[in-house]
C-alpha positions in Angstrom: -5.1 64.3 18.6 -4.0 62.9 21.9 -0.7 61.0 22.3 -2.0 58.3 24.6 -3.9 56.5 21.9 -0.8 55.1 20.2 -0.2 54.9 16.5 -3.2 54.5 14.2 -1.9 51.3 12.7 -0.4 48.2 14.4 3.4 48.1 14.8 5.2 44.8 14.5 8.7 44.3 15.7 11.0 41.4 15.1 12.2 39.5 18.1 15.7 37.9 18.3 14.3 34.5 17.5 12.8 35.5 14.2 15.0 35.5 11.1 14.5 36.9 7.7 14.5 34.6 4.7 17.7 35.1 2.7 17.2 35.9 -0.9 19.5 36.5 -3.8 23.0 35.1 -4.3 23.8 35.0 -0.6 20.7 33.0 0.1 21.5 30.6 -2.7 25.0 30.1 -1.5 23.8 29.5 2.1 21.2 26.9 0.9 23.8 25.1 -1.1 26.2 25.0 1.8 23.5 23.7 4.1 22.5 21.0 1.5 26.2 19.9 1.2 26.6 19.7 4.9 23.3 17.7 5.2 24.5 15.4 2.4 27.8 14.8 4.1 26.0 13.6 7.2 23.8 11.1 5.4 25.0 7.6 4.9 25.6 6.6 1.3 22.4 5.7 -0.6 21.6 2.2 -1.5 22.3 1.4 -5.2 19.2 1.3 -7.3 19.0 -0.5 -10.7 16.4 0.7 -13.2 15.6 -2.0 -15.8 14.0 -0.9 -19.1 13.1 -3.6 -21.6 11.2 -3.1 -24.8 11.1 -3.3 -28.6 13.6 -1.2 -30.5 11.0 0.3 -32.8 8.6 1.3 -30.0 8.6 5.1 -29.4 7.6 4.7 -25.7 10.6 2.4 -25.2 12.9 5.0 -26.7 11.4 7.6 -24.3 11.8 5.4 -21.2 15.3 4.5 -22.3 16.3 8.2 -22.5 14.7 9.0 -19.2 16.4 6.1 -17.4 19.8 6.9 -18.8 19.4 10.6 -17.9 18.5 9.7 -14.3 21.5 7.4 -14.1 23.8 10.2 -15.2 22.3 12.7 -12.8 22.2 10.4 -9.7 25.3 8.5 -8.6 23.3 5.8 -6.8 21.2 4.9 -9.8 22.2 2.4 -12.5 20.2 2.1 -15.8 20.1 -1.3 -17.5 18.4 -0.9 -20.9 17.6 -3.9 -23.1 16.2 -3.4 -26.5 14.9 -6.4 -28.4 13.1 -7.3 -31.6 9.5 -8.6 -31.4 10.1 -12.3 -30.7 13.1 -11.8 -28.5 11.2 -9.3 -26.4 8.3 -11.7 -25.9 10.7 -14.4 -24.8 12.5 -12.1 -22.4 9.2 -10.9 -21.0 8.2 -14.6 -20.3 11.6 -15.0 -18.6 11.0 -12.0 -16.3 7.5 -13.1 -15.5 8.7 -16.5 -14.5 11.6 -15.1 -12.5 9.7 -12.4 -10.5 6.0 -13.5 -10.8 3.5 -11.4 -8.9 2.4 -8.3 -10.7 4.7 -9.0 -13.6 2.1 -11.5 -14.8 0.0 -8.6 -15.9 2.6 -7.1 -18.2 1.7 -7.0 -21.9 4.0 -7.8 -24.8 2.8 -4.7 -26.6 4.2 -2.3 -23.9 7.8 -1.8 -22.7 8.6 -3.1 -19.2 10.3 -0.9 -16.6 11.1 -1.9 -13.0 13.6 -1.0 -10.3 15.4 -3.2 -7.9 17.7 -2.4 -5.0 
């Protein structure tokens, strides 16, 4: 075997510009610190209001209500406005929302809950 052929497999070396990905608890702490520093540099987010309207007895309304309230508790810039109605009250409120906003709200059905966000 002659020595001038080099190794039988390629040899890769790391240059100074390459960095290894940090894993484990040290990596998690570094990512959290970087995220906190990045968050401190961002301007405060604009307040978002999530409106959920529906009938009390509708299971999908209850699901959307729980989801909106959860998001509002997790994110400081989100506010949940939940309005539960009985059948006739909901239909009246839906007509009010359609008249107020128009546009795609005209397609909303009284049989389904209504959810929208505004900034």
